[in-house]
N, C-alpha and C positions, 0 to 999 in steps of 0.2 A: 793808464788813468784815463779817462776823457773826459775830465772835468776841462782841460786846457784848450780843446775845441769848441766848446761855448765859449769862451772864454775869449778864444779867437774870434768869436763873431762878433762878440760886443766890443773888442776892440775895433775889429775893422769894419764894422757897420757895411755889409758887402751888399750891391743894387742887385735885383733879381727881375729880370722881364720873362712874367708869367702870362705865357698864354694856357690859362687854365677855363673849367667851365665856368656856365653861370650861376650854377645850383652853387659853387663854394668860395667864387671870386674872393667875398668879402672876408670870408674866415681866412682864407692863404694870405690875404694881405696882413691880417692883424697878428697872426701868427710869426708871420715875418718880422713885425714890427716888435714882437713878445720876445723874442730870441735877439736881437739886437740887431736881425736885418734889416735892408730897405726896400719896399717890393713898387714894383711897376708893373700895370696890367695895357697891352694890347694884343688884337689880334688881327687889326688893318691891313692887309698888305702891303698898302702903300706906305705906314708908318713903322714896321716891325724890324727894319732893316736898321733907321735909324735910332729906333729904342735901343735895339740890342748891345748896338754898336758901345753906345754909354754906360752898360752895365757889364757887370763879371761874370754874370750867369745866366742861363738860359731854362725855365721851366715848362715844359710841355705836355699837357694834359691834354687828352684825347675826351675826353668825358660828357663834351657834348658837342659835337664835330657840325657843319658844316663846311661847303664850298669854300667861301672864304677863309675860314679858320685854319684848314687844309693850307690854302696855298700862304698864309702868313705862317702857319708853321715851320714850311717848308723853307720859305723865303729867309726866314730869323735864323732858323735852324744852319742853314747854310754860312750866312752871316758869320754867327757865331762861330763856327767851324774855321771860316777863317782866320777868327782874332784868337783864337786859342782859346777860347774861352769857353767854361764849362757848359755843359748840354746834358738835363735827365731828362728822360723820357719817362714818361706814368701812362700805361698803356691801361688807360679805365673802360672795362667792358670785351677786352682783345677777347675775341671769341663766340661773342652773343650776335655778332652781325659780319657781315663781308667787308662792309666799311670800314670798322673799328680794326676788323685782323688785318686787311690791308692798307690802313694808314700807318696802325703799328708797324708792321714790317717792313713796310715801304721808307718812314723815319729811317728804324733802325739800318735799313741797308746803304740808304743813302748820306746821313750822317755820322758823325765821330761823337758818339757816346761817352759822357765820363761815367754814367750811372742810368740804371733802369730799375724802378722801382713797383712794384705789385703786389698783388694778391699771388698764391702760387698757379690757380686757374690761366691768368693772365700770362706770368711768365710761362709756364708750360706754352699756351699757346703761341708765343714768340719762338719758344725753343724748338717745337715739333711742326708747325703750324697750320695747328686745328687746336681746337681745345673743344670745354663742354661749360662754358663760362655761363652762367646765370645770373644777367643782368651785371651788376658791380660786385658781387658777392663770388668769395670763392665754392666752389663745387666742394659741399662737404666730400666726398669720396677724394678727392685732390688735397683735402687738409695735412697741414705736417705736423705729424703726432710725434713722440716718442717711439713710439713702434715704426714709424716711418722716416725718422731723425738721419740715421747715417743713411740711406739712400737719399734723402732731400740734401743734404748736405755735398753728398758725390755731385747731386744734377746743378747745383748753384754754382760749384765751382767748374764745371764742365762747361758750363753755358756763359761763365763768365768770360771763359777763356775762349771761348768760340766767338763771343760778342765783343773780345776787346774789351769791355766795362766791367762794373762796379754791378753785382746782383743783388738788390732787398727785397729779397721775398716775405712780405708783413702778415700776419696772422697769431694763431695762438701761441706759438711759439714762432717767431722771427729771424731770418737767415742773413747778413749781409757777409756776400764773398767776393774776393775777386778768386784769379785762376788755383792759388797756393794758398789764401787762409778764409776760414768762414767764422765769424760773430756768429755763436747761436743767442740768441738773445730773449730773456723770458721776463720783461716787466711789460706792466699794459695790465688790462679790468675786460674783462668778457661786456661788458656794459659801454663799452666805448665803440659798439657795434651796433648801439641803437641811435649813433650820432651819424649822421649824414657828414662826409666829408673830414674825418680823422687823417683817410690815407692822402687826401688832395692836399691839407696841411703840412702833413709829415715832407710830403715831395718838394713842397716851397723853401721847407726851413731846411730839406737835406739839401736844396742847392748851394743855399746861403752857408750851410756849414762845410761845404767842398770851397768852394771860393774862399772863405775865410782860411781855407787849410791845405794849399795848394800841396804840399808834399807831405800829404797823409790823407790821400783820397779815403782808403778804405776806413782809418778808425774814427773819421769824421762823417763817414755815413753810418756807420755804426754807432757812432755817438748819440747821430740825431735821432736816431731810432729808439735810441736808450732813453732819451730825452722825452720824446713824446708820451711813450707807456709809463715811465714813472710821473709825466705829467697826471696823464690817466689814473694813477693809483692816488696820487696828492689829492687831485679834484675831485676823485669817488668817496676821500676819507674826510673831506668838507662840505659834502652834500649835506641839507638842515630838510627837514620834514617840508612837507609836500616840493619838494623840489624834484623834476623832471630834465627829459635828457634837454632841454634846453639852458638849464641851469648849470647842468654838466659841461656841455658844450665852454661856457665862459668859465668854469672854475679850471678847464682844463688850460685855456689860453692863460689863464692868469698865474695859476703854475708855472709856465713854460717863462711867462713874466718877470718871476720870484725867483726863477732856476739861476742860481750861479755854479761853478766848478767843484767846488765841492758838497753841492747839495748832490748835483750828478754823480759825483764817485760814491758818495755813503751809499746813493739809491740804483746805481746800473748794475744789473740783473746778466750776467754773460759767460761765456765760455767761446774759448778758441779752440775750433778744429782744423 
C-alpha cells in the first residue's frame, strides 16, 4: 500500500530546494505545500550551495535554462551529493535543443542522481544520446501504450540499472522503475496535458516523497506519481460549468492538499512488473 508514503511527507515536512523553470515555479511551490513539504527556490550560483545545505532534497528542472541557472544547478548538485541528499533531475525538453540535451546529459554524468523524471522522449534522449522531443511534449511515436508496454518496462528497468537511479516515465501510462521492479501506473486524466506544469509539480512533489521515505525510494516515487494522477481524477470530477484549465490546475492542487493515505490507497491504480 502506498498511503504510508504521503503520510510520511506530512509527518516529516521535508524541505526541498527547487531550481525549476520560471513558467511553473509558483505551482511547484504550492504543490509542495499541498502535499506536506516545504519549498525553497534559488538558482543564483552564489546562493545555491548554502540553500541546498539546509534542505533534504534538490529538484533540478531544466525547463528554462540560462548560463547562470546552469552553473547554479551544478554547484547545488555537487553540494547535495556531498551531503548525501536526494537529487532529482527533470530533463524538460531534452532532445529539443543541444543546450537542453547537453545540460541534462552533463548533470546525469556528474551528479549522483536519486531519480530522473520525464516523458518518454526526454528519457529516451538521456538513454540514447539523441531524441525526437518536440517542445516539452512527448513525441507521439514514442508514447508508452498497451502495445509497447512490455518493451517500455524493460527499457525503464535497464536504464535505471545503467543510470543508478529511479526512472519515472510519465504519460498516458506511467512507469516508475529501478533495476529490478517497475510500477505500471494508470492514474490520471488526459485533460492534465492541457495544463502547463503538472510534470514540474510532480517532480517537486516526488523529491519530497523521496526525502521523507529514505528506505523505500522506488515505492515513494511511485506513490508520488499515483498521487498526482489521482489528484487529476479527483480535480476533474469537481469541475463546474464554465471551469477551464486554470480552475482545473487549482482543483488538482486542492486534491493533493486534501489527500491522505487512505484516499491514496483507495484510488491508486498500479501493478508491479
